[in-house]
Structures are given as structure tokens and as C-alpha cells.
PDB file of N, H, CA, C and O in Angstrom:
ATOM      1  N   MET A   1    -129.390 -47.938 270.899  1.00  0.00           N
ATOM      2  CA  MET A   1    -129.947 -46.699 270.434  1.00  0.00           C
ATOM      3  C   MET A   1    -130.071 -46.759 268.922  1.00  0.00           C
ATOM      4  O   MET A   1    -129.097 -47.105 268.253  1.00  0.00           O
ATOM      5  N   PRO A   2    -131.207 -46.443 268.363  1.00  0.00           N
ATOM      6  CA  PRO A   2    -131.344 -46.513 266.908  1.00  0.00           C
ATOM      7  C   PRO A   2    -130.633 -45.357 266.207  1.00  0.00           C
ATOM      8  O   PRO A   2    -130.574 -44.243 266.727  1.00  0.00           O
ATOM      9  N   ARG A   3    -130.113 -45.630 265.060  1.00  0.00           N
ATOM     10  H   ARG A   3    -130.161 -46.535 264.638  1.00  0.00           H
ATOM     11  CA  ARG A   3    -129.407 -44.639 264.269  1.00  0.00           C
ATOM     12  C   ARG A   3    -130.362 -43.904 263.347  1.00  0.00           C
ATOM     13  O   ARG A   3    -131.431 -44.414 263.013  1.00  0.00           O
ATOM     14  N   ARG A   4    -129.971 -42.696 262.933  1.00  0.00           N
ATOM     15  H   ARG A   4    -129.102 -42.281 263.204  1.00  0.00           H
ATOM     16  CA  ARG A   4    -130.772 -41.980 261.943  1.00  0.00           C
ATOM     17  C   ARG A   4    -130.522 -42.611 260.591  1.00  0.00           C
ATOM     18  O   ARG A   4    -129.433 -43.130 260.345  1.00  0.00           O
ATOM     19  N   ARG A   5    -131.448 -42.582 259.760  1.00  0.00           N
ATOM     20  H   ARG A   5    -132.333 -42.161 259.959  1.00  0.00           H
ATOM     21  CA  ARG A   5    -131.322 -43.158 258.420  1.00  0.00           C
ATOM     22  C   ARG A   5    -130.691 -42.229 257.432  1.00  0.00           C
ATOM     23  O   ARG A   5    -130.090 -42.679 256.457  1.00  0.00           O
ATOM     24  N   ARG A   6    -130.807 -40.966 257.650  1.00  0.00           N
ATOM     25  H   ARG A   6    -131.296 -40.600 258.442  1.00  0.00           H
ATOM     26  CA  ARG A   6    -130.216 -40.000 256.690  1.00  0.00           C
ATOM     27  C   ARG A   6    -129.598 -38.844 257.440  1.00  0.00           C
ATOM     28  O   ARG A   6    -129.897 -38.611 258.611  1.00  0.00           O
ATOM     29  N   ALA A   7    -128.740 -38.130 256.758  1.00  0.00           N
ATOM     30  H   ALA A   7    -128.497 -38.319 255.807  1.00  0.00           H
ATOM     31  CA  ALA A   7    -128.055 -36.990 257.355  1.00  0.00           C
ATOM     32  C   ALA A   7    -128.991 -35.839 257.647  1.00  0.00           C
ATOM     33  O   ALA A   7    -129.985 -35.670 256.940  1.00  0.00           O
ATOM     34  N   PRO A   8    -128.715 -35.050 258.652  1.00  0.00           N
ATOM     35  CA  PRO A   8    -129.605 -33.908 258.946  1.00  0.00           C
ATOM     36  C   PRO A   8    -129.552 -32.906 257.810  1.00  0.00           C
ATOM     37  O   PRO A   8    -128.584 -32.883 257.050  1.00  0.00           O
ATOM     38  N   ALA A   9    -130.545 -32.103 257.687  1.00  0.00           N
ATOM     39  H   ALA A   9    -131.331 -32.122 258.305  1.00  0.00           H
ATOM     40  CA  ALA A   9    -130.617 -31.095 256.647  1.00  0.00           C
ATOM     41  C   ALA A   9    -129.507 -30.051 256.823  1.00  0.00           C
ATOM     42  O   ALA A   9    -129.135 -29.700 257.943  1.00  0.00           O
ATOM     43  N   LYS A  10    -128.993 -29.568 255.697  1.00  0.00           N
ATOM     44  H   LYS A  10    -129.295 -29.853 254.788  1.00  0.00           H
ATOM     45  CA  LYS A  10    -127.912 -28.591 255.749  1.00  0.00           C
ATOM     46  C   LYS A  10    -128.513 -27.246 256.193  1.00  0.00           C
ATOM     47  O   LYS A  10    -129.643 -26.890 255.857  1.00  0.00           O
ATOM     48  N   ARG A  11    -127.680 -26.513 256.975  1.00  0.00           N
ATOM     49  H   ARG A  11    -126.762 -26.802 257.248  1.00  0.00           H
ATOM     50  CA  ARG A  11    -128.105 -25.193 257.431  1.00  0.00           C
ATOM     51  C   ARG A  11    -127.815 -24.204 256.327  1.00  0.00           C
ATOM     52  O   ARG A  11    -126.819 -24.338 255.616  1.00  0.00           O
ATOM     53  N   PRO A  12    -128.683 -23.203 256.172  1.00  0.00           N
ATOM     54  CA  PRO A  12    -128.445 -22.208 255.123  1.00  0.00           C
ATOM     55  C   PRO A  12    -127.233 -21.344 255.485  1.00  0.00           C
ATOM     56  O   PRO A  12    -127.039 -21.015 256.655  1.00  0.00           O
ATOM     57  N   HIS A  13    -126.451 -20.989 254.536  1.00  0.00           N
ATOM     58  H   HIS A  13    -126.608 -21.256 253.586  1.00  0.00           H
ATOM     59  CA  HIS A  13    -125.273 -20.138 254.741  1.00  0.00           C
ATOM     60  C   HIS A  13    -125.754 -18.700 254.992  1.00  0.00           C
ATOM     61  O   HIS A  13    -126.803 -18.281 254.503  1.00  0.00           O
ATOM     62  N   ALA A  14    -124.970 -17.983 255.749  1.00  0.00           N
ATOM     63  H   ALA A  14    -124.117 -18.324 256.146  1.00  0.00           H
ATOM     64  CA  ALA A  14    -125.270 -16.580 256.002  1.00  0.00           C
ATOM     65  C   ALA A  14    -125.023 -15.754 254.734  1.00  0.00           C
ATOM     66  O   ALA A  14    -124.012 -15.942 254.058  1.00  0.00           O
ATOM     67  N   ARG A  15    -125.912 -14.874 254.425  1.00  0.00           N
ATOM     68  H   ARG A  15    -126.733 -14.721 254.974  1.00  0.00           H
ATOM     69  CA  ARG A  15    -125.811 -14.087 253.252  1.00  0.00           C
ATOM     70  C   ARG A  15    -124.853 -12.916 253.500  1.00  0.00           C
ATOM     71  O   ARG A  15    -124.761 -12.428 254.626  1.00  0.00           O
ATOM     72  N   LYS A  16    -124.139 -12.458 252.463  1.00  0.00           N
ATOM     73  H   LYS A  16    -124.214 -12.854 251.547  1.00  0.00           H
ATOM     74  CA  LYS A  16    -123.258 -11.318 252.588  1.00  0.00           C
ATOM     75  C   LYS A  16    -124.096 -10.074 252.762  1.00  0.00           C
ATOM     76  O   LYS A  16    -125.073  -9.845 252.048  1.00  0.00           O
ATOM     77  N   THR A  17    -123.700  -9.303 253.702  1.00  0.00           N
ATOM     78  H   THR A  17    -122.907  -9.489 254.282  1.00  0.00           H
ATOM     79  CA  THR A  17    -124.416  -8.088 253.981  1.00  0.00           C
ATOM     80  C   THR A  17    -123.883  -6.929 253.163  1.00  0.00           C
ATOM     81  O   THR A  17    -122.753  -6.985 252.676  1.00  0.00           O
ATOM     82  N   ALA A  18    -124.649  -5.913 253.008  1.00  0.00           N
ATOM     83  H   ALA A  18    -125.567  -5.867 253.403  1.00  0.00           H
ATOM     84  CA  ALA A  18    -124.197  -4.736 252.250  1.00  0.00           C
ATOM     85  C   ALA A  18    -123.029  -4.068 252.898  1.00  0.00           C
ATOM     86  O   ALA A  18    -122.175  -3.517 252.204  1.00  0.00           O
ATOM     87  N   ARG A  19    -122.956  -4.095 254.239  1.00  0.00           N
ATOM     88  H   ARG A  19    -123.650  -4.543 254.803  1.00  0.00           H
ATOM     89  CA  ARG A  19    -121.844  -3.503 254.946  1.00  0.00           C
ATOM     90  C   ARG A  19    -120.555  -4.236 254.631  1.00  0.00           C
ATOM     91  O   ARG A  19    -119.513  -3.602 254.468  1.00  0.00           O
ATOM     92  N   ARG A  20    -120.601  -5.510 254.545  1.00  0.00           N
ATOM     93  H   ARG A  20    -121.448  -6.025 254.677  1.00  0.00           H
ATOM     94  CA  ARG A  20    -119.415  -6.311 254.213  1.00  0.00           C
ATOM     95  C   ARG A  20    -118.977  -6.038 252.787  1.00  0.00           C
ATOM     96  O   ARG A  20    -117.777  -5.963 252.522  1.00  0.00           O
ATOM     97  N   ALA A  21    -119.894  -5.892 251.881  1.00  0.00           N
ATOM     98  H   ALA A  21    -120.868  -5.953 252.096  1.00  0.00           H
ATOM     99  CA  ALA A  21    -119.555  -5.647 250.506  1.00  0.00           C
ATOM    100  C   ALA A  21    -118.947  -4.276 250.334  1.00  0.00           C
ATOM    101  O   ALA A  21    -118.097  -4.097 249.462  1.00  0.00           O
ATOM    102  N   ASP A  22    -119.354  -3.286 251.141  1.00  0.00           N
ATOM    103  H   ASP A  22    -120.044  -3.431 251.849  1.00  0.00           H
ATOM    104  CA  ASP A  22    -118.833  -1.924 251.047  1.00  0.00           C
ATOM    105  C   ASP A  22    -117.408  -1.817 251.619  1.00  0.00           C
ATOM    106  O   ASP A  22    -116.663  -0.922 251.221  1.00  0.00           O
ATOM    107  N   SER A  23    -117.022  -2.691 252.526  1.00  0.00           N
ATOM    108  H   SER A  23    -117.628  -3.417 252.850  1.00  0.00           H
ATOM    109  CA  SER A  23    -115.692  -2.594 253.119  1.00  0.00           C
ATOM    110  C   SER A  23    -114.624  -3.144 252.237  1.00  0.00           C
ATOM    111  O   SER A  23    -113.449  -2.850 252.456  1.00  0.00           O
ATOM    112  N   PHE A  24    -114.969  -3.939 251.235  1.00  0.00           N
ATOM    113  H   PHE A  24    -115.923  -4.178 251.057  1.00  0.00           H
ATOM    114  CA  PHE A  24    -113.929  -4.563 250.378  1.00  0.00           C
ATOM    115  C   PHE A  24    -113.182  -3.523 249.533  1.00  0.00           C
ATOM    116  O   PHE A  24    -111.961  -3.635 249.426  1.00  0.00           O
ATOM    117  N   PRO A  25    -113.839  -2.508 248.919  1.00  0.00           N
ATOM    118  CA  PRO A  25    -113.102  -1.491 248.214  1.00  0.00           C
ATOM    119  C   PRO A  25    -112.127  -0.692 249.101  1.00  0.00           C
ATOM    120  O   PRO A  25    -111.087  -0.222 248.639  1.00  0.00           O
ATOM    121  N   LEU A  26    -112.493  -0.554 250.380  1.00  0.00           N
ATOM    122  H   LEU A  26    -113.338  -0.936 250.755  1.00  0.00           H
ATOM    123  CA  LEU A  26    -111.577   0.135 251.339  1.00  0.00           C
ATOM    124  C   LEU A  26    -110.301  -0.669 251.450  1.00  0.00           C
ATOM    125  O   LEU A  26    -109.215  -0.091 251.477  1.00  0.00           O
ATOM    126  N   ILE A  27    -110.397  -1.970 251.514  1.00  0.00           N
ATOM    127  H   ILE A  27    -111.280  -2.441 251.491  1.00  0.00           H
ATOM    128  CA  ILE A  27    -109.187  -2.817 251.623  1.00  0.00           C
ATOM    129  C   ILE A  27    -108.321  -2.614 250.414  1.00  0.00           C
ATOM    130  O   ILE A  27    -107.097  -2.562 250.536  1.00  0.00           O
ATOM    131  N   LEU A  28    -108.912  -2.500 249.263  1.00  0.00           N
ATOM    132  H   LEU A  28    -109.906  -2.542 249.164  1.00  0.00           H
ATOM    133  CA  LEU A  28    -108.135  -2.305 248.027  1.00  0.00           C
ATOM    134  C   LEU A  28    -107.469  -0.906 247.990  1.00  0.00           C
ATOM    135  O   LEU A  28    -106.394  -0.730 247.415  1.00  0.00           O
ATOM    136  N   ARG A  29    -108.141   0.074 248.618  1.00  0.00           N
ATOM    137  H   ARG A  29    -109.014  -0.069 249.085  1.00  0.00           H
ATOM    138  CA  ARG A  29    -107.527   1.427 248.599  1.00  0.00           C
ATOM    139  C   ARG A  29    -106.345   1.550 249.557  1.00  0.00           C
ATOM    140  O   ARG A  29    -105.453   2.363 249.316  1.00  0.00           O
ATOM    141  N   ILE A  30    -106.312   0.759 250.647  1.00  0.00           N
ATOM    142  H   ILE A  30    -107.036   0.098 250.843  1.00  0.00           H
ATOM    143  CA  ILE A  30    -105.229   0.911 251.595  1.00  0.00           C
ATOM    144  C   ILE A  30    -104.088  -0.096 251.358  1.00  0.00           C
ATOM    145  O   ILE A  30    -103.075  -0.056 252.057  1.00  0.00           O
ATOM    146  N   GLU A  31    -104.246  -0.974 250.401  1.00  0.00           N
ATOM    147  H   GLU A  31    -105.068  -1.007 249.833  1.00  0.00           H
ATOM    148  CA  GLU A  31    -103.233  -1.986 250.158  1.00  0.00           C
ATOM    149  C   GLU A  31    -101.895  -1.347 249.711  1.00  0.00           C
ATOM    150  O   GLU A  31    -100.840  -1.691 250.244  1.00  0.00           O
ATOM    151  N   GLU A  32    -101.943  -0.441 248.755  1.00  0.00           N
ATOM    152  H   GLU A  32    -102.800  -0.162 248.322  1.00  0.00           H
ATOM    153  CA  GLU A  32    -100.726   0.166 248.218  1.00  0.00           C
ATOM    154  C   GLU A  32    -100.020   1.032 249.268  1.00  0.00           C
ATOM    155  O   GLU A  32     -98.807   0.891 249.425  1.00  0.00           O
ATOM    156  N   PRO A  33    -100.715   1.925 250.000  1.00  0.00           N
ATOM    157  CA  PRO A  33    -100.029   2.713 251.029  1.00  0.00           C
ATOM    158  C   PRO A  33     -99.477   1.834 252.131  1.00  0.00           C
ATOM    159  O   PRO A  33     -98.417   2.134 252.681  1.00  0.00           O
ATOM    160  N   LEU A  34    -100.168   0.754 252.470  1.00  0.00           N
ATOM    161  H   LEU A  34    -101.029   0.510 252.023  1.00  0.00           H
ATOM    162  CA  LEU A  34     -99.678  -0.103 253.494  1.00  0.00           C
ATOM    163  C   LEU A  34     -98.422  -0.860 253.084  1.00  0.00           C
ATOM    164  O   LEU A  34     -97.526  -1.077 253.901  1.00  0.00           O
ATOM    165  N   THR A  35     -98.359  -1.253 251.845  1.00  0.00           N
ATOM    166  H   THR A  35     -99.086  -1.078 251.182  1.00  0.00           H
ATOM    167  CA  THR A  35     -97.161  -1.906 251.316  1.00  0.00           C
ATOM    168  C   THR A  35     -96.005  -0.919 251.273  1.00  0.00           C
ATOM    169  O   THR A  35     -94.869  -1.277 251.582  1.00  0.00           O
ATOM    170  N   ASP A  36     -96.284   0.305 250.899  1.00  0.00           N
ATOM    171  H   ASP A  36     -97.208   0.596 250.649  1.00  0.00           H
ATOM    172  CA  ASP A  36     -95.210   1.345 250.915  1.00  0.00           C
ATOM    173  C   ASP A  36     -94.702   1.574 252.345  1.00  0.00           C
ATOM    174  O   ASP A  36     -93.496   1.707 252.548  1.00  0.00           O
ATOM    175  N   ALA A  37     -95.575   1.620 253.309  1.00  0.00           N
ATOM    176  H   ALA A  37     -96.556   1.512 253.143  1.00  0.00           H
ATOM    177  CA  ALA A  37     -95.145   1.820 254.719  1.00  0.00           C
ATOM    178  C   ALA A  37     -94.320   0.640 255.204  1.00  0.00           C
ATOM    179  O   ALA A  37     -93.326   0.824 255.906  1.00  0.00           O
ATOM    180  N   ILE A  38     -94.719  -0.553 254.841  1.00  0.00           N
ATOM    181  H   ILE A  38     -95.527  -0.702 254.270  1.00  0.00           H
ATOM    182  CA  ILE A  38     -93.942  -1.756 255.255  1.00  0.00           C
ATOM    183  C   ILE A  38     -92.562  -1.684 254.619  1.00  0.00           C
ATOM    184  O   ILE A  38     -91.568  -1.946 255.296  1.00  0.00           O
ATOM    185  N   ASN A  39     -92.469  -1.338 253.345  1.00  0.00           N
ATOM    186  H   ASN A  39     -93.276  -1.125 252.795  1.00  0.00           H
ATOM    187  CA  ASN A  39     -91.145  -1.251 252.709  1.00  0.00           C
ATOM    188  C   ASN A  39     -90.280  -0.169 253.341  1.00  0.00           C
ATOM    189  O   ASN A  39     -89.067  -0.337 253.464  1.00  0.00           O
ATOM    190  N   TYR A  40     -90.886   0.925 253.737  1.00  0.00           N
ATOM    191  H   TYR A  40     -91.872   1.062 253.637  1.00  0.00           H
ATOM    192  CA  TYR A  40     -90.157   2.046 254.384  1.00  0.00           C
ATOM    193  C   TYR A  40     -89.551   1.599 255.704  1.00  0.00           C
ATOM    194  O   TYR A  40     -88.392   1.879 256.008  1.00  0.00           O
ATOM    195  N   VAL A  41     -90.374   0.891 256.486  1.00  0.00           N
ATOM    196  H   VAL A  41     -91.316   0.664 256.239  1.00  0.00           H
ATOM    197  CA  VAL A  41     -89.897   0.448 257.803  1.00  0.00           C
ATOM    198  C   VAL A  41     -88.776  -0.573 257.638  1.00  0.00           C
ATOM    199  O   VAL A  41     -87.795  -0.538 258.380  1.00  0.00           O
ATOM    200  N   GLN A  42     -88.913  -1.488 256.666  1.00  0.00           N
ATOM    201  H   GLN A  42     -89.710  -1.517 256.063  1.00  0.00           H
ATOM    202  CA  GLN A  42     -87.864  -2.480 256.436  1.00  0.00           C
ATOM    203  C   GLN A  42     -86.546  -1.776 255.960  1.00  0.00           C
ATOM    204  O   GLN A  42     -85.451  -2.211 256.316  1.00  0.00           O
ATOM    205  N   ALA A  43     -86.669  -0.731 255.186  1.00  0.00           N
ATOM    206  H   ALA A  43     -87.559  -0.378 254.897  1.00  0.00           H
ATOM    207  CA  ALA A  43     -85.471   0.001 254.754  1.00  0.00           C
ATOM    208  C   ALA A  43     -84.824   0.682 255.941  1.00  0.00           C
ATOM    209  O   ALA A  43     -83.598   0.692 256.047  1.00  0.00           O
ATOM    210  N   MET A  44     -85.606   1.246 256.826  1.00  0.00           N
ATOM    211  H   MET A  44     -86.602   1.238 256.739  1.00  0.00           H
ATOM    212  CA  MET A  44     -85.046   1.850 258.037  1.00  0.00           C
ATOM    213  C   MET A  44     -84.322   0.797 258.901  1.00  0.00           C
ATOM    214  O   MET A  44     -83.259   1.060 259.463  1.00  0.00           O
ATOM    215  N   TYR A  45     -84.904  -0.351 258.985  1.00  0.00           N
ATOM    216  H   TYR A  45     -85.768  -0.564 258.528  1.00  0.00           H
ATOM    217  CA  TYR A  45     -84.331  -1.412 259.800  1.00  0.00           C
ATOM    218  C   TYR A  45     -82.962  -1.822 259.232  1.00  0.00           C
ATOM    219  O   TYR A  45     -81.998  -1.984 259.981  1.00  0.00           O
ATOM    220  N   LEU A  46     -82.888  -1.987 257.911  1.00  0.00           N
ATOM    221  H   LEU A  46     -83.671  -1.856 257.303  1.00  0.00           H
ATOM    222  CA  LEU A  46     -81.623  -2.356 257.252  1.00  0.00           C
ATOM    223  C   LEU A  46     -80.597  -1.238 257.383  1.00  0.00           C
ATOM    224  O   LEU A  46     -79.417  -1.512 257.599  1.00  0.00           O
ATOM    225  N   MET A  47     -81.030   0.032 257.257  1.00  0.00           N
ATOM    226  H   MET A  47     -81.989   0.255 257.081  1.00  0.00           H
ATOM    227  CA  MET A  47     -80.071   1.135 257.398  1.00  0.00           C
ATOM    228  C   MET A  47     -79.543   1.187 258.808  1.00  0.00           C
ATOM    229  O   MET A  47     -78.359   1.462 259.007  1.00  0.00           O
ATOM    230  N   GLY A  48     -80.368   0.937 259.781  1.00  0.00           N
ATOM    231  H   GLY A  48     -81.329   0.715 259.619  1.00  0.00           H
ATOM    232  CA  GLY A  48     -79.906   0.935 261.205  1.00  0.00           C
ATOM    233  C   GLY A  48     -78.860  -0.161 261.459  1.00  0.00           C
ATOM    234  O   GLY A  48     -77.845   0.066 262.117  1.00  0.00           O
ATOM    235  N   TYR A  49     -79.130  -1.319 260.933  1.00  0.00           N
ATOM    236  H   TYR A  49     -79.955  -1.503 260.398  1.00  0.00           H
ATOM    237  CA  TYR A  49     -78.170  -2.406 261.144  1.00  0.00           C
ATOM    238  C   TYR A  49     -76.867  -2.144 260.339  1.00  0.00           C
ATOM    239  O   TYR A  49     -75.784  -2.559 260.752  1.00  0.00           O
ATOM    240  N   GLY A  50     -76.990  -1.473 259.224  1.00  0.00           N
ATOM    241  H   GLY A  50     -77.870  -1.136 258.889  1.00  0.00           H
ATOM    242  CA  GLY A  50     -75.776  -1.097 258.482  1.00  0.00           C
ATOM    243  C   GLY A  50     -74.935  -0.098 259.235  1.00  0.00           C
ATOM    244  O   GLY A  50     -73.708  -0.196 259.237  1.00  0.00           O
ATOM    245  N   LEU A  51     -75.575   0.862 259.877  1.00  0.00           N
ATOM    246  H   LEU A  51     -76.572   0.941 259.876  1.00  0.00           H
ATOM    247  CA  LEU A  51     -74.839   1.812 260.713  1.00  0.00           C
ATOM    248  C   LEU A  51     -74.222   1.124 261.939  1.00  0.00           C
ATOM    249  O   LEU A  51     -73.094   1.434 262.322  1.00  0.00           O
ATOM    250  N   ILE A  52     -74.956   0.201 262.545  1.00  0.00           N
ATOM    251  H   ILE A  52     -75.872  -0.051 262.233  1.00  0.00           H
ATOM    252  CA  ILE A  52     -74.426  -0.517 263.718  1.00  0.00           C
ATOM    253  C   ILE A  52     -73.177  -1.314 263.277  1.00  0.00           C
ATOM    254  O   ILE A  52     -72.164  -1.318 263.977  1.00  0.00           O
ATOM    255  N   SER A  53     -73.260  -1.992 262.104  1.00  0.00           N
ATOM    256  H   SER A  53     -74.082  -1.988 261.536  1.00  0.00           H
ATOM    257  CA  SER A  53     -72.120  -2.858 261.703  1.00  0.00           C
ATOM    258  C   SER A  53     -70.866  -1.995 261.410  1.00  0.00           C
ATOM    259  O   SER A  53     -69.746  -2.491 261.532  1.00  0.00           O
ATOM    260  N   HIS A  54     -71.038  -0.743 261.036  1.00  0.00           N
ATOM    261  H   HIS A  54     -71.948  -0.340 260.937  1.00  0.00           H
ATOM    262  CA  HIS A  54     -69.882   0.166 260.795  1.00  0.00           C
ATOM    263  C   HIS A  54     -69.555   1.051 261.995  1.00  0.00           C
ATOM    264  O   HIS A  54     -68.813   2.026 261.878  1.00  0.00           O
ATOM    265  N   HIS A  55     -70.110   0.702 263.131  1.00  0.00           N
ATOM    266  H   HIS A  55     -70.713  -0.090 263.226  1.00  0.00           H
ATOM    267  CA  HIS A  55     -69.859   1.420 264.394  1.00  0.00           C
ATOM    268  C   HIS A  55     -70.172   2.921 264.285  1.00  0.00           C
ATOM    269  O   HIS A  55     -69.435   3.757 264.806  1.00  0.00           O
ATOM    270  N   GLU A  56     -71.280   3.248 263.597  1.00  0.00           N
ATOM    271  H   GLU A  56     -71.880   2.568 263.173  1.00  0.00           H
ATOM    272  CA  GLU A  56     -71.697   4.617 263.498  1.00  0.00           C
ATOM    273  C   GLU A  56     -72.747   4.876 264.590  1.00  0.00           C
ATOM    274  O   GLU A  56     -73.495   3.981 264.983  1.00  0.00           O
ATOM    275  N   ALA A  57     -72.775   6.086 265.049  1.00  0.00           N
ATOM    276  H   ALA A  57     -72.167   6.813 264.729  1.00  0.00           H
ATOM    277  CA  ALA A  57     -73.795   6.494 266.059  1.00  0.00           C
ATOM    278  C   ALA A  57     -75.149   6.602 265.386  1.00  0.00           C
ATOM    279  O   ALA A  57     -75.229   6.986 264.219  1.00  0.00           O
ATOM    280  N   GLY A  58     -76.180   6.280 266.077  1.00  0.00           N
ATOM    281  H   GLY A  58     -76.115   5.968 267.025  1.00  0.00           H
ATOM    282  CA  GLY A  58     -77.538   6.423 265.571  1.00  0.00           C
ATOM    283  C   GLY A  58     -78.162   5.170 265.036  1.00  0.00           C
ATOM    284  O   GLY A  58     -79.373   5.136 264.820  1.00  0.00           O
ATOM    285  N   GLY A  59     -77.394   4.149 264.814  1.00  0.00           N
ATOM    286  H   GLY A  59     -76.410   4.176 264.989  1.00  0.00           H
ATOM    287  CA  GLY A  59     -77.943   2.914 264.273  1.00  0.00           C
ATOM    288  C   GLY A  59     -78.941   2.237 265.209  1.00  0.00           C
ATOM    289  O   GLY A  59     -79.973   1.716 264.784  1.00  0.00           O
ATOM    290  N   ASP A  60     -78.598   2.262 266.494  1.00  0.00           N
ATOM    291  H   ASP A  60     -77.760   2.684 266.839  1.00  0.00           H
ATOM    292  CA  ASP A  60     -79.444   1.649 267.488  1.00  0.00           C
ATOM    293  C   ASP A  60     -80.850   2.351 267.523  1.00  0.00           C
ATOM    294  O   ASP A  60     -81.886   1.697 267.640  1.00  0.00           O
ATOM    295  N   ALA A  61     -80.827   3.665 267.419  1.00  0.00           N
ATOM    296  H   ALA A  61     -79.985   4.196 267.324  1.00  0.00           H
ATOM    297  CA  ALA A  61     -82.096   4.421 267.456  1.00  0.00           C
ATOM    298  C   ALA A  61     -82.953   4.100 266.244  1.00  0.00           C
ATOM    299  O   ALA A  61     -84.171   3.975 266.364  1.00  0.00           O
ATOM    300  N   ILE A  62     -82.328   3.963 265.067  1.00  0.00           N
ATOM    301  H   ILE A  62     -81.338   4.065 264.969  1.00  0.00           H
ATOM    302  CA  ILE A  62     -83.099   3.663 263.877  1.00  0.00           C
ATOM    303  C   ILE A  62     -83.718   2.267 263.958  1.00  0.00           C
ATOM    304  O   ILE A  62     -84.876   2.077 263.584  1.00  0.00           O
ATOM    305  N   VAL A  63     -82.943   1.287 264.448  1.00  0.00           N
ATOM    306  H   VAL A  63     -82.002   1.441 264.751  1.00  0.00           H
ATOM    307  CA  VAL A  63     -83.440  -0.088 264.589  1.00  0.00           C
ATOM    308  C   VAL A  63     -84.572  -0.089 265.613  1.00  0.00           C
ATOM    309  O   VAL A  63     -85.580  -0.759 265.389  1.00  0.00           O
ATOM    310  N   ALA A  64     -84.445   0.634 266.730  1.00  0.00           N
ATOM    311  H   ALA A  64     -83.626   1.177 266.911  1.00  0.00           H
ATOM    312  CA  ALA A  64     -85.493   0.675 267.711  1.00  0.00           C
ATOM    313  C   ALA A  64     -86.744   1.294 267.145  1.00  0.00           C
ATOM    314  O   ALA A  64     -87.846   0.833 267.443  1.00  0.00           O
ATOM    315  N   LEU A  65     -86.609   2.300 266.356  1.00  0.00           N
ATOM    316  H   LEU A  65     -85.714   2.674 266.114  1.00  0.00           H
ATOM    317  CA  LEU A  65     -87.764   2.976 265.768  1.00  0.00           C
ATOM    318  C   LEU A  65     -88.421   2.048 264.735  1.00  0.00           C
ATOM    319  O   LEU A  65     -89.648   2.000 264.649  1.00  0.00           O
ATOM    320  N   ALA A  66     -87.628   1.317 263.959  1.00  0.00           N
ATOM    321  H   ALA A  66     -86.632   1.356 264.029  1.00  0.00           H
ATOM    322  CA  ALA A  66     -88.191   0.385 262.975  1.00  0.00           C
ATOM    323  C   ALA A  66     -88.844  -0.848 263.638  1.00  0.00           C
ATOM    324  O   ALA A  66     -89.763  -1.442 263.074  1.00  0.00           O
ATOM    325  N   ASP A  67     -88.370  -1.222 264.822  1.00  0.00           N
ATOM    326  H   ASP A  67     -87.624  -0.739 265.281  1.00  0.00           H
ATOM    327  CA  ASP A  67     -88.969  -2.357 265.528  1.00  0.00           C
ATOM    328  C   ASP A  67     -90.264  -1.985 266.190  1.00  0.00           C
ATOM    329  O   ASP A  67     -91.069  -2.871 266.472  1.00  0.00           O
ATOM    330  N   GLU A  68     -90.505  -0.744 266.449  1.00  0.00           N
ATOM    331  H   GLU A  68     -89.850  -0.024 266.220  1.00  0.00           H
ATOM    332  CA  GLU A  68     -91.668  -0.294 267.182  1.00  0.00           C
ATOM    333  C   GLU A  68     -93.022  -0.750 266.526  1.00  0.00           C
ATOM    334  O   GLU A  68     -93.883  -1.270 267.235  1.00  0.00           O
ATOM    335  N   PRO A  69     -93.212  -0.570 265.233  1.00  0.00           N
ATOM    336  CA  PRO A  69     -94.485  -1.059 264.663  1.00  0.00           C
ATOM    337  C   PRO A  69     -94.613  -2.544 264.726  1.00  0.00           C
ATOM    338  O   PRO A  69     -95.729  -3.036 264.893  1.00  0.00           O
ATOM    339  N   GLY A  70     -93.570  -3.283 264.607  1.00  0.00           N
ATOM    340  H   GLY A  70     -92.663  -2.883 264.471  1.00  0.00           H
ATOM    341  CA  GLY A  70     -93.627  -4.729 264.694  1.00  0.00           C
ATOM    342  C   GLY A  70     -93.974  -5.252 266.083  1.00  0.00           C
ATOM    343  O   GLY A  70     -94.704  -6.231 266.234  1.00  0.00           O
ATOM    344  N   SER A  71     -93.433  -4.574 267.093  1.00  0.00           N
ATOM    345  H   SER A  71     -92.839  -3.778 266.970  1.00  0.00           H
ATOM    346  CA  SER A  71     -93.695  -4.980 268.461  1.00  0.00           C
ATOM    347  C   SER A  71     -95.138  -4.674 268.879  1.00  0.00           C
ATOM    348  O   SER A  71     -95.700  -5.344 269.745  1.00  0.00           O
ATOM    349  N   ALA A  72     -95.730  -3.640 268.241  1.00  0.00           N
ATOM    350  H   ALA A  72     -95.272  -3.096 267.538  1.00  0.00           H
ATOM    351  CA  ALA A  72     -97.116  -3.290 268.579  1.00  0.00           C
ATOM    352  C   ALA A  72     -98.069  -4.362 268.077  1.00  0.00           C
ATOM    353  O   ALA A  72     -99.099  -4.586 268.714  1.00  0.00           O
ATOM    354  N   SER A  73     -97.784  -5.034 266.974  1.00  0.00           N
ATOM    355  H   SER A  73     -96.947  -4.852 266.456  1.00  0.00           H
ATOM    356  CA  SER A  73     -98.668  -6.066 266.455  1.00  0.00           C
ATOM    357  C   SER A  73     -98.394  -7.424 267.038  1.00  0.00           C
ATOM    358  O   SER A  73     -99.228  -8.320 266.914  1.00  0.00           O
ATOM    359  N   ASN A  74     -97.236  -7.613 267.679  1.00  0.00           N
ATOM    360  H   ASN A  74     -96.558  -6.885 267.780  1.00  0.00           H
ATOM    361  CA  ASN A  74     -96.870  -8.888 268.288  1.00  0.00           C
ATOM    362  C   ASN A  74     -96.715  -8.716 269.783  1.00  0.00           C
ATOM    363  O   ASN A  74     -95.623  -8.421 270.270  1.00  0.00           O
ATOM    364  N   PRO A  75     -97.811  -8.899 270.521  1.00  0.00           N
ATOM    365  CA  PRO A  75     -97.707  -8.665 271.993  1.00  0.00           C
ATOM    366  C   PRO A  75     -96.826  -9.688 272.687  1.00  0.00           C
ATOM    367  O   PRO A  75     -96.646  -9.623 273.903  1.00  0.00           O
TER     368      PRO A  75
END
């Protein structure tokens, strides 16, 4: 079977749409609140384990509550 002498022509890249360009500022607006929420949940998690390690009541409930958002994103 004969080979081609040159590479096939490159396909044109898809152009960025206006809708895609408009969604980028939204990402920048939610970055700070999302980071704050992540830090809050991590603090709850650490507080819960601190209570559990000192045999205080309520630590298990706090850890379970802090684990809930993580378990929703990891099926």
C-alpha cells in the first residue's frame, strides 16, 4: 500500500464563544467564598476530632457534618 507523501492538513481549532468568555468572571467571583467555605469545613473537621480525642460529647456529630460535603463530591 502506498504511503502519503505529506502530513494531512491541520484542522482548525474551535473558536472561543462569547458564552465561554462570560463564564470566566463568574469563576473569579466564587473563588474567594468557595475557599472560605472549604476552610470552614476543615476547621469543623479538626474541632470534631479534637473533641473526640478528649472524650467530649458532640465530636462525632461535628466530624460527620464536616465529612458530608466531601462525601457528596466523592461517590
